[in-house]
Jmol script that loads the backbone (N, CA, C; Angstrom):
load data "model"
ATOM      1  N   MET A   1     196.520  99.979 120.156  1.00  0.00           N
ATOM      2  CA  MET A   1     197.865 100.166 120.711  1.00  0.00           C
ATOM      3  C   MET A   1     198.865  99.347 119.272  1.00  0.00           C
ATOM      4  N   LYS A   2     199.878  99.482 118.828  1.00  0.00           N
ATOM      5  CA  LYS A   2     200.318  98.658 118.280  1.00  0.00           C
ATOM      6  C   LYS A   2     201.417  97.823 119.311  1.00  0.00           C
ATOM      7  N   ASN A   3     202.162  96.638 118.708  1.00  0.00           N
ATOM      8  CA  ASN A   3     203.135  95.869 119.846  1.00  0.00           C
ATOM      9  C   ASN A   3     204.234  96.901 119.620  1.00  0.00           C
ATOM     10  N   GLY A   4     204.461  96.935 121.370  1.00  0.00           N
ATOM     11  CA  GLY A   4     205.836  97.484 122.110  1.00  0.00           C
ATOM     12  C   GLY A   4     205.217  98.942 121.972  1.00  0.00           C
ATOM     13  N   GLU A   5     204.438  99.819 121.820  1.00  0.00           N
ATOM     14  CA  GLU A   5     204.133 101.337 120.660  1.00  0.00           C
ATOM     15  C   GLU A   5     204.311 101.261 122.671  1.00  0.00           C
ATOM     16  N   LYS A   6     204.019 102.350 123.187  1.00  0.00           N
ATOM     17  CA  LYS A   6     203.873 103.280 124.483  1.00  0.00           C
ATOM     18  C   LYS A   6     203.119 104.220 124.172  1.00  0.00           C
ATOM     19  N   ARG A   7     201.591 104.031 125.432  1.00  0.00           N
ATOM     20  CA  ARG A   7     201.130 105.559 125.572  1.00  0.00           C
ATOM     21  C   ARG A   7     201.160 106.381 126.223  1.00  0.00           C
ATOM     22  N   ARG A   8     201.535 107.917 125.981  1.00  0.00           N
ATOM     23  CA  ARG A   8     202.231 108.422 126.688  1.00  0.00           C
ATOM     24  C   ARG A   8     200.991 109.069 127.613  1.00  0.00           C
ATOM     25  N   ILE A   9     200.740 109.045 128.916  1.00  0.00           N
ATOM     26  CA  ILE A   9     200.603 110.257 129.242  1.00  0.00           C
ATOM     27  C   ILE A   9     200.967 111.195 129.444  1.00  0.00           C
ATOM     28  N   MET A  10     200.011 112.322 129.823  1.00  0.00           N
ATOM     29  CA  MET A  10     200.104 113.866 130.023  1.00  0.00           C
ATOM     30  C   MET A  10     199.530 114.099 130.978  1.00  0.00           C
ATOM     31  N   PHE A  11     200.565 115.266 131.705  1.00  0.00           N
ATOM     32  CA  PHE A  11     199.192 116.378 132.911  1.00  0.00           C
ATOM     33  C   PHE A  11     199.373 117.717 132.378  1.00  0.00           C
ATOM     34  N   LEU A  12     198.322 117.629 132.111  1.00  0.00           N
ATOM     35  CA  LEU A  12     197.616 119.201 131.788  1.00  0.00           C
ATOM     36  C   LEU A  12     197.227 120.193 132.783  1.00  0.00           C
ATOM     37  N   THR A  13     197.551 121.664 132.762  1.00  0.00           N
ATOM     38  CA  THR A  13     197.287 122.549 133.211  1.00  0.00           C
ATOM     39  C   THR A  13     196.666 123.797 132.518  1.00  0.00           C
ATOM     40  N   VAL A  14     195.304 124.456 133.009  1.00  0.00           N
ATOM     41  CA  VAL A  14     194.788 125.814 132.505  1.00  0.00           C
ATOM     42  C   VAL A  14     195.015 126.213 132.799  1.00  0.00           C
ATOM     43  N   ILE A  15     194.748 127.586 132.775  1.00  0.00           N
ATOM     44  CA  ILE A  15     194.992 128.817 133.757  1.00  0.00           C
ATOM     45  C   ILE A  15     194.134 129.647 132.899  1.00  0.00           C
ATOM     46  N   ALA A  16     193.024 129.918 133.867  1.00  0.00           N
ATOM     47  CA  ALA A  16     192.355 131.004 132.933  1.00  0.00           C
ATOM     48  C   ALA A  16     191.322 132.236 133.880  1.00  0.00           C
ATOM     49  N   GLY A  17     190.387 132.977 133.190  1.00  0.00           N
ATOM     50  CA  GLY A  17     189.718 133.797 134.654  1.00  0.00           C
ATOM     51  C   GLY A  17     188.657 132.413 134.910  1.00  0.00           C
ATOM     52  N   ARG A  18     188.162 132.969 136.291  1.00  0.00           N
ATOM     53  CA  ARG A  18     186.834 132.148 136.409  1.00  0.00           C
ATOM     54  C   ARG A  18     185.662 132.226 136.097  1.00  0.00           C
ATOM     55  N   LYS A  19     185.709 132.756 135.846  1.00  0.00           N
ATOM     56  CA  LYS A  19     184.430 132.733 134.575  1.00  0.00           C
ATOM     57  C   LYS A  19     184.274 131.894 133.367  1.00  0.00           C
ATOM     58  N   GLN A  20     185.068 131.345 133.300  1.00  0.00           N
ATOM     59  CA  GLN A  20     185.419 130.409 132.197  1.00  0.00           C
ATOM     60  C   GLN A  20     185.393 128.806 132.470  1.00  0.00           C
ATOM     61  N   GLN A  21     185.618 128.804 134.500  1.00  0.00           N
ATOM     62  CA  GLN A  21     185.644 127.762 135.040  1.00  0.00           C
ATOM     63  C   GLN A  21     185.008 126.541 134.535  1.00  0.00           C
ATOM     64  N   ASP A  22     183.630 126.717 134.824  1.00  0.00           N
ATOM     65  CA  ASP A  22     182.483 126.070 134.218  1.00  0.00           C
ATOM     66  C   ASP A  22     182.754 125.528 132.923  1.00  0.00           C
ATOM     67  N   THR A  23     182.550 126.542 132.440  1.00  0.00           N
ATOM     68  CA  THR A  23     182.537 125.824 130.763  1.00  0.00           C
ATOM     69  C   THR A  23     183.965 124.720 130.414  1.00  0.00           C
ATOM     70  N   ILE A  24     184.891 124.742 131.119  1.00  0.00           N
ATOM     71  CA  ILE A  24     186.558 124.561 130.928  1.00  0.00           C
ATOM     72  C   ILE A  24     186.362 122.702 131.298  1.00  0.00           C
ATOM     73  N   LEU A  25     185.922 122.715 132.836  1.00  0.00           N
ATOM     74  CA  LEU A  25     185.620 121.932 133.505  1.00  0.00           C
ATOM     75  C   LEU A  25     184.877 121.031 132.541  1.00  0.00           C
ATOM     76  N   GLU A  26     183.594 121.460 132.083  1.00  0.00           N
ATOM     77  CA  GLU A  26     182.471 120.761 130.987  1.00  0.00           C
ATOM     78  C   GLU A  26     183.284 120.042 129.839  1.00  0.00           C
ATOM     79  N   PHE A  27     183.597 120.964 129.254  1.00  0.00           N
ATOM     80  CA  PHE A  27     184.705 120.401 128.170  1.00  0.00           C
ATOM     81  C   PHE A  27     185.713 119.667 128.748  1.00  0.00           C
ATOM     82  N   LEU A  28     186.141 119.362 129.183  1.00  0.00           N
ATOM     83  CA  LEU A  28     187.715 118.560 130.494  1.00  0.00           C
ATOM     84  C   LEU A  28     186.661 117.067 130.550  1.00  0.00           C
ATOM     85  N   ALA A  29     185.488 117.243 131.323  1.00  0.00           N
ATOM     86  CA  ALA A  29     184.856 116.300 131.022  1.00  0.00           C
ATOM     87  C   ALA A  29     184.148 115.088 130.184  1.00  0.00           C
ATOM     88  N   GLU A  30     183.389 116.159 128.760  1.00  0.00           N
ATOM     89  CA  GLU A  30     183.475 115.420 127.913  1.00  0.00           C
ATOM     90  C   GLU A  30     184.614 114.765 126.951  1.00  0.00           C
ATOM     91  N   SER A  31     185.885 115.850 127.260  1.00  0.00           N
ATOM     92  CA  SER A  31     186.974 115.335 126.436  1.00  0.00           C
ATOM     93  C   SER A  31     187.469 113.901 127.211  1.00  0.00           C
ATOM     94  N   GLY A  32     187.058 113.146 128.329  1.00  0.00           N
ATOM     95  CA  GLY A  32     188.043 112.359 128.924  1.00  0.00           C
ATOM     96  C   GLY A  32     188.287 112.692 129.673  1.00  0.00           C
ATOM     97  N   SER A  33     188.837 113.530 130.443  1.00  0.00           N
ATOM     98  CA  SER A  33     190.197 113.380 131.596  1.00  0.00           C
ATOM     99  C   SER A  33     189.597 112.985 132.972  1.00  0.00           C
ATOM    100  N   GLN A  34     191.107 112.666 133.138  1.00  0.00           N
ATOM    101  CA  GLN A  34     191.026 112.397 134.493  1.00  0.00           C
ATOM    102  C   GLN A  34     192.129 112.615 135.715  1.00  0.00           C
ATOM    103  N   LEU A  35     191.492 112.430 137.049  1.00  0.00           N
ATOM    104  CA  LEU A  35     192.366 112.936 138.102  1.00  0.00           C
ATOM    105  C   LEU A  35     192.087 114.827 137.842  1.00  0.00           C
ATOM    106  N   THR A  36     191.079 115.033 137.625  1.00  0.00           N
ATOM    107  CA  THR A  36     191.196 116.781 137.792  1.00  0.00           C
ATOM    108  C   THR A  36     190.794 116.885 138.668  1.00  0.00           C
ATOM    109  N   GLU A  37     191.475 118.640 139.278  1.00  0.00           N
ATOM    110  CA  GLU A  37     191.925 118.921 140.310  1.00  0.00           C
ATOM    111  C   GLU A  37     191.543 120.996 139.936  1.00  0.00           C
ATOM    112  N   VAL A  38     190.876 121.718 140.656  1.00  0.00           N
ATOM    113  CA  VAL A  38     190.535 122.665 140.736  1.00  0.00           C
ATOM    114  C   VAL A  38     191.137 123.579 141.584  1.00  0.00           C
ATOM    115  N   MET A  39     192.215 124.481 141.371  1.00  0.00           N
ATOM    116  CA  MET A  39     192.675 125.470 142.248  1.00  0.00           C
ATOM    117  C   MET A  39     192.332 127.097 142.020  1.00  0.00           C
ATOM    118  N   TYR A  40     192.473 127.846 142.993  1.00  0.00           N
ATOM    119  CA  TYR A  40     191.640 129.272 142.972  1.00  0.00           C
ATOM    120  C   TYR A  40     192.964 130.197 142.959  1.00  0.00           C
ATOM    121  N   GLY A  41     193.373 130.724 142.638  1.00  0.00           N
ATOM    122  CA  GLY A  41     194.631 132.014 142.392  1.00  0.00           C
ATOM    123  C   GLY A  41     194.288 133.330 141.983  1.00  0.00           C
ATOM    124  N   LYS A  42     195.098 134.167 142.543  1.00  0.00           N
ATOM    125  CA  LYS A  42     195.173 136.024 141.389  1.00  0.00           C
ATOM    126  C   LYS A  42     196.321 135.971 141.316  1.00  0.00           C
ATOM    127  N   GLY A  43     196.349 136.947 139.764  1.00  0.00           N
ATOM    128  CA  GLY A  43     196.884 137.165 138.951  1.00  0.00           C
ATOM    129  C   GLY A  43     198.177 138.721 139.654  1.00  0.00           C
ATOM    130  N   THR A  44     199.100 137.864 139.394  1.00  0.00           N
ATOM    131  CA  THR A  44     200.348 138.879 140.802  1.00  0.00           C
ATOM    132  C   THR A  44     200.770 140.120 139.445  1.00  0.00           C
ATOM    133  N   VAL A  45     200.436 140.506 138.473  1.00  0.00           N
ATOM    134  CA  VAL A  45     200.522 141.717 137.376  1.00  0.00           C
ATOM    135  C   VAL A  45     199.675 143.255 137.838  1.00  0.00           C
ATOM    136  N   LYS A  46     199.706 143.668 138.442  1.00  0.00           N
ATOM    137  CA  LYS A  46     198.861 145.072 138.595  1.00  0.00           C
ATOM    138  C   LYS A  46     197.908 145.293 137.143  1.00  0.00           C
ATOM    139  N   PRO A  47     196.872 145.476 137.073  1.00  0.00           N
ATOM    140  CA  PRO A  47     195.748 146.064 136.298  1.00  0.00           C
ATOM    141  C   PRO A  47     196.596 147.046 135.815  1.00  0.00           C
ATOM    142  N   GLY A  48     197.176 148.119 136.210  1.00  0.00           N
ATOM    143  CA  GLY A  48     197.105 149.494 135.443  1.00  0.00           C
ATOM    144  C   GLY A  48     198.396 149.905 135.054  1.00  0.00           C
ATOM    145  N   TYR A  49     199.374 148.851 135.423  1.00  0.00           N
ATOM    146  CA  TYR A  49     200.398 148.409 134.713  1.00  0.00           C
ATOM    147  C   TYR A  49     200.555 147.377 133.340  1.00  0.00           C
ATOM    148  N   LEU A  50     199.721 146.470 132.912  1.00  0.00           N
ATOM    149  CA  LEU A  50     199.674 146.070 131.685  1.00  0.00           C
ATOM    150  C   LEU A  50     198.444 147.455 130.647  1.00  0.00           C
ATOM    151  N   LYS A  51     197.634 148.032 131.222  1.00  0.00           N
ATOM    152  CA  LYS A  51     197.179 148.893 130.774  1.00  0.00           C
ATOM    153  C   LYS A  51     197.591 150.050 130.346  1.00  0.00           C
ATOM    154  N   ASN A  52     198.817 149.971 131.016  1.00  0.00           N
ATOM    155  CA  ASN A  52     199.168 151.597 130.667  1.00  0.00           C
ATOM    156  C   ASN A  52     200.381 150.897 129.415  1.00  0.00           C
ATOM    157  N   ILE A  53     201.083 149.805 129.599  1.00  0.00           N
ATOM    158  CA  ILE A  53     202.288 149.270 128.690  1.00  0.00           C
ATOM    159  C   ILE A  53     201.074 148.386 127.321  1.00  0.00           C
ATOM    160  N   LEU A  54     200.347 147.912 127.577  1.00  0.00           N
ATOM    161  CA  LEU A  54     200.098 146.775 126.115  1.00  0.00           C
ATOM    162  C   LEU A  54     198.600 147.201 126.069  1.00  0.00           C
ATOM    163  N   GLY A  55     197.839 147.812 126.857  1.00  0.00           N
ATOM    164  CA  GLY A  55     196.718 148.056 126.838  1.00  0.00           C
ATOM    165  C   GLY A  55     195.772 147.259 127.090  1.00  0.00           C
ATOM    166  N   LEU A  56     196.109 146.081 127.960  1.00  0.00           N
ATOM    167  CA  LEU A  56     195.566 145.061 128.123  1.00  0.00           C
ATOM    168  C   LEU A  56     194.777 145.628 129.908  1.00  0.00           C
ATOM    169  N   VAL A  57     193.721 144.577 130.182  1.00  0.00           N
ATOM    170  CA  VAL A  57     193.236 144.731 131.151  1.00  0.00           C
ATOM    171  C   VAL A  57     192.697 143.776 132.340  1.00  0.00           C
ATOM    172  N   THR A  58     193.548 143.179 133.116  1.00  0.00           N
ATOM    173  CA  THR A  58     193.625 141.615 133.451  1.00  0.00           C
ATOM    174  C   THR A  58     192.426 141.545 134.463  1.00  0.00           C
ATOM    175  N   GLU A  59     192.177 140.004 134.753  1.00  0.00           N
ATOM    176  CA  GLU A  59     191.326 139.350 135.131  1.00  0.00           C
ATOM    177  C   GLU A  59     192.219 138.986 136.530  1.00  0.00           C
ATOM    178  N   GLU A  60     192.086 139.792 137.692  1.00  0.00           N
ATOM    179  CA  GLU A  60     192.724 138.695 139.309  1.00  0.00           C
ATOM    180  C   GLU A  60     192.262 137.893 139.622  1.00  0.00           C
ATOM    181  N   ASN A  61     190.747 137.444 139.052  1.00  0.00           N
ATOM    182  CA  ASN A  61     190.999 135.658 139.904  1.00  0.00           C
ATOM    183  C   ASN A  61     190.947 135.333 138.997  1.00  0.00           C
ATOM    184  N   LYS A  62     191.817 134.378 139.138  1.00  0.00           N
ATOM    185  CA  LYS A  62     192.247 132.893 138.060  1.00  0.00           C
ATOM    186  C   LYS A  62     191.650 131.419 139.040  1.00  0.00           C
ATOM    187  N   VAL A  63     192.001 130.996 137.768  1.00  0.00           N
ATOM    188  CA  VAL A  63     191.367 129.626 137.788  1.00  0.00           C
ATOM    189  C   VAL A  63     192.544 128.554 136.845  1.00  0.00           C
ATOM    190  N   VAL A  64     192.935 127.737 138.445  1.00  0.00           N
ATOM    191  CA  VAL A  64     194.107 126.745 137.407  1.00  0.00           C
ATOM    192  C   VAL A  64     193.888 124.901 137.844  1.00  0.00           C
ATOM    193  N   ILE A  65     193.238 125.179 136.550  1.00  0.00           N
ATOM    194  CA  ILE A  65     192.735 123.525 136.536  1.00  0.00           C
ATOM    195  C   ILE A  65     194.079 122.319 135.942  1.00  0.00           C
ATOM    196  N   THR A  66     194.298 121.455 136.934  1.00  0.00           N
ATOM    197  CA  THR A  66     195.155 120.128 136.062  1.00  0.00           C
ATOM    198  C   THR A  66     194.347 118.908 135.925  1.00  0.00           C
ATOM    199  N   CYS A  67     194.794 118.318 135.365  1.00  0.00           N
ATOM    200  CA  CYS A  67     194.210 116.870 134.367  1.00  0.00           C
ATOM    201  C   CYS A  67     194.678 116.406 134.027  1.00  0.00           C
ATOM    202  N   VAL A  68     194.979 114.475 134.433  1.00  0.00           N
ATOM    203  CA  VAL A  68     195.996 113.118 133.786  1.00  0.00           C
ATOM    204  C   VAL A  68     194.447 112.849 132.557  1.00  0.00           C
ATOM    205  N   LEU A  69     195.819 113.085 131.247  1.00  0.00           N
ATOM    206  CA  LEU A  69     194.933 112.564 129.933  1.00  0.00           C
ATOM    207  C   LEU A  69     195.392 111.638 128.858  1.00  0.00           C
ATOM    208  N   ASN A  70     195.962 110.991 127.902  1.00  0.00           N
ATOM    209  CA  ASN A  70     196.539 110.356 126.733  1.00  0.00           C
ATOM    210  C   ASN A  70     196.736 111.468 125.867  1.00  0.00           C
ATOM    211  N   GLU A  71     198.443 111.449 125.570  1.00  0.00           N
ATOM    212  CA  GLU A  71     198.494 112.180 124.563  1.00  0.00           C
ATOM    213  C   GLU A  71     197.803 112.786 123.734  1.00  0.00           C
ATOM    214  N   GLN A  72     196.855 111.654 122.766  1.00  0.00           N
ATOM    215  CA  GLN A  72     195.857 112.024 121.866  1.00  0.00           C
ATOM    216  C   GLN A  72     195.463 112.912 122.732  1.00  0.00           C
ATOM    217  N   LYS A  73     194.662 112.769 123.491  1.00  0.00           N
ATOM    218  CA  LYS A  73     193.548 113.831 123.711  1.00  0.00           C
ATOM    219  C   LYS A  73     193.615 114.532 124.351  1.00  0.00           C
ATOM    220  N   ALA A  74     195.012 114.857 125.569  1.00  0.00           N
ATOM    221  CA  ALA A  74     195.578 116.383 125.439  1.00  0.00           C
ATOM    222  C   ALA A  74     195.969 117.479 123.792  1.00  0.00           C
ATOM    223  N   ASN A  75     196.628 116.710 123.255  1.00  0.00           N
ATOM    224  CA  ASN A  75     196.318 117.145 122.116  1.00  0.00           C
ATOM    225  C   ASN A  75     195.263 117.531 121.263  1.00  0.00           C
ATOM    226  N   HIS A  76     194.368 116.758 121.288  1.00  0.00           N
ATOM    227  CA  HIS A  76     192.766 117.493 121.516  1.00  0.00           C
ATOM    228  C   HIS A  76     192.745 118.934 121.559  1.00  0.00           C
ATOM    229  N   ILE A  77     192.480 118.602 123.082  1.00  0.00           N
ATOM    230  CA  ILE A  77     191.875 119.493 124.067  1.00  0.00           C
ATOM    231  C   ILE A  77     192.497 121.349 124.118  1.00  0.00           C
ATOM    232  N   LEU A  78     194.553 120.869 124.228  1.00  0.00           N
ATOM    233  CA  LEU A  78     194.772 122.166 123.720  1.00  0.00           C
ATOM    234  C   LEU A  78     194.372 122.645 122.492  1.00  0.00           C
ATOM    235  N   GLN A  79     194.235 121.608 121.519  1.00  0.00           N
ATOM    236  CA  GLN A  79     193.691 122.569 120.030  1.00  0.00           C
ATOM    237  C   GLN A  79     191.992 123.057 120.081  1.00  0.00           C
ATOM    238  N   SER A  80     191.468 122.098 120.770  1.00  0.00           N
ATOM    239  CA  SER A  80     190.367 123.051 121.057  1.00  0.00           C
ATOM    240  C   SER A  80     190.376 124.194 121.829  1.00  0.00           C
ATOM    241  N   LEU A  81     190.817 124.103 123.339  1.00  0.00           N
ATOM    242  CA  LEU A  81     191.343 125.457 123.841  1.00  0.00           C
ATOM    243  C   LEU A  81     191.018 126.888 122.527  1.00  0.00           C
ATOM    244  N   VAL A  82     192.062 126.772 121.899  1.00  0.00           N
ATOM    245  CA  VAL A  82     192.484 127.673 120.894  1.00  0.00           C
ATOM    246  C   VAL A  82     191.412 127.889 120.243  1.00  0.00           C
ATOM    247  N   GLU A  83     190.376 126.790 119.673  1.00  0.00           N
ATOM    248  CA  GLU A  83     189.868 127.087 118.843  1.00  0.00           C
ATOM    249  C   GLU A  83     187.804 127.020 119.412  1.00  0.00           C
ATOM    250  N   LYS A  84     188.172 127.168 120.496  1.00  0.00           N
ATOM    251  CA  LYS A  84     186.201 127.208 120.751  1.00  0.00           C
ATOM    252  C   LYS A  84     186.492 128.328 122.151  1.00  0.00           C
ATOM    253  N   PHE A  85     187.789 128.424 123.378  1.00  0.00           N
ATOM    254  CA  PHE A  85     188.164 129.432 123.945  1.00  0.00           C
ATOM    255  C   PHE A  85     188.787 130.386 123.539  1.00  0.00           C
ATOM    256  N   GLN A  86     189.534 130.818 122.556  1.00  0.00           N
ATOM    257  CA  GLN A  86     190.919 131.423 121.787  1.00  0.00           C
ATOM    258  C   GLN A  86     191.650 131.823 122.563  1.00  0.00           C
ATOM    259  N   PHE A  87     192.185 131.079 123.159  1.00  0.00           N
ATOM    260  CA  PHE A  87     193.051 130.957 123.700  1.00  0.00           C
ATOM    261  C   PHE A  87     195.148 131.464 123.057  1.00  0.00           C
ATOM    262  N   ASN A  88     194.634 131.663 122.373  1.00  0.00           N
ATOM    263  CA  ASN A  88     195.472 132.148 120.880  1.00  0.00           C
ATOM    264  C   ASN A  88     195.552 133.860 121.029  1.00  0.00           C
ATOM    265  N   LYS A  89     194.920 134.275 121.797  1.00  0.00           N
ATOM    266  CA  LYS A  89     194.509 135.841 122.226  1.00  0.00           C
ATOM    267  C   LYS A  89     194.584 136.600 123.325  1.00  0.00           C
ATOM    268  N   PRO A  90     195.728 137.663 123.700  1.00  0.00           N
ATOM    269  CA  PRO A  90     195.907 137.982 124.641  1.00  0.00           C
ATOM    270  C   PRO A  90     194.810 138.030 125.743  1.00  0.00           C
ATOM    271  N   ASN A  91     195.396 137.819 127.003  1.00  0.00           N
ATOM    272  CA  ASN A  91     194.561 137.600 128.349  1.00  0.00           C
ATOM    273  C   ASN A  91     193.310 137.141 128.456  1.00  0.00           C
ATOM    274  N   THR A  92     193.335 135.171 127.725  1.00  0.00           N
ATOM    275  CA  THR A  92     192.236 134.731 127.762  1.00  0.00           C
ATOM    276  C   THR A  92     192.650 133.729 128.352  1.00  0.00           C
ATOM    277  N   GLY A  93     193.333 132.401 128.201  1.00  0.00           N
ATOM    278  CA  GLY A  93     194.275 131.737 129.060  1.00  0.00           C
ATOM    279  C   GLY A  93     195.233 131.083 128.787  1.00  0.00           C
ATOM    280  N   ILE A  94     196.054 130.171 129.697  1.00  0.00           N
ATOM    281  CA  ILE A  94     197.111 129.571 129.233  1.00  0.00           C
ATOM    282  C   ILE A  94     197.189 127.836 129.575  1.00  0.00           C
ATOM    283  N   ALA A  95     197.393 126.900 128.554  1.00  0.00           N
ATOM    284  CA  ALA A  95     197.185 125.746 128.455  1.00  0.00           C
ATOM    285  C   ALA A  95     198.532 126.000 128.474  1.00  0.00           C
ATOM    286  N   PHE A  96     199.258 124.565 128.949  1.00  0.00           N
ATOM    287  CA  PHE A  96     200.493 123.270 128.694  1.00  0.00           C
ATOM    288  C   PHE A  96     200.055 122.154 129.146  1.00  0.00           C
ATOM    289  N   THR A  97     200.930 120.912 128.785  1.00  0.00           N
ATOM    290  CA  THR A  97     201.435 119.644 129.181  1.00  0.00           C
ATOM    291  C   THR A  97     202.118 119.477 129.352  1.00  0.00           C
ATOM    292  N   ILE A  98     202.784 118.583 130.428  1.00  0.00           N
ATOM    293  CA  ILE A  98     204.422 117.759 131.089  1.00  0.00           C
ATOM    294  C   ILE A  98     203.906 116.575 130.223  1.00  0.00           C
ATOM    295  N   PRO A  99     204.968 115.877 129.845  1.00  0.00           N
ATOM    296  CA  PRO A  99     204.700 114.236 129.747  1.00  0.00           C
ATOM    297  C   PRO A  99     205.085 113.560 131.222  1.00  0.00           C
ATOM    298  N   ILE A 100     203.801 112.254 131.296  1.00  0.00           N
ATOM    299  CA  ILE A 100     204.453 111.685 132.686  1.00  0.00           C
ATOM    300  C   ILE A 100     204.756 110.186 132.374  1.00  0.00           C
ATOM    301  N   GLU A 101     206.255 109.880 132.662  1.00  0.00           N
ATOM    302  CA  GLU A 101     206.885 109.234 132.239  1.00  0.00           C
ATOM    303  C   GLU A 101     206.513 107.548 133.689  1.00  0.00           C
ATOM    304  N   LYS A 102     205.983 108.081 135.084  1.00  0.00           N
ATOM    305  CA  LYS A 102     206.019 107.117 135.393  1.00  0.00           C
ATOM    306  C   LYS A 102     205.041 107.737 136.592  1.00  0.00           C
ATOM    307  N   LEU A 103     203.894 107.104 137.039  1.00  0.00           N
ATOM    308  CA  LEU A 103     202.515 107.681 137.820  1.00  0.00           C
ATOM    309  C   LEU A 103     202.626 106.995 139.118  1.00  0.00           C
ATOM    310  N   SER A 104     202.780 106.988 140.498  1.00  0.00           N
ATOM    311  CA  SER A 104     202.201 106.517 141.351  1.00  0.00           C
ATOM    312  C   SER A 104     201.001 107.000 142.131  1.00  0.00           C
ATOM    313  N   PHE A 105     200.114 105.991 142.317  1.00  0.00           N
ATOM    314  CA  PHE A 105     198.600 106.954 143.359  1.00  0.00           C
ATOM    315  C   PHE A 105     197.917 105.803 144.070  1.00  0.00           C
TER     316      PHE A 105
END
end "model"
wireframe off; spacefill off
backbone 0.3
color backbone group
């Protein structure tokens, strides 16, 4: 880190099908994630609606994974989620980051 350069910390959120949970958690651990939290959820869209409109079939059981990373690792993970887990394709997952200015724990 250069003199005067701030290291940005990011809060990463990944929402995916529960079938991907173990693989994503292993990948995040290998990538150096900190304060990882796993929560379970259920999709709100009725499968029949998406199938009729878009031809998609949803997985109702979702996992929400959150963790804290530096900006460089977060960018690497976001890119890897597209490359390794095909998050750029419909009905695979959503991931986003939020910068953290201050953190107290």
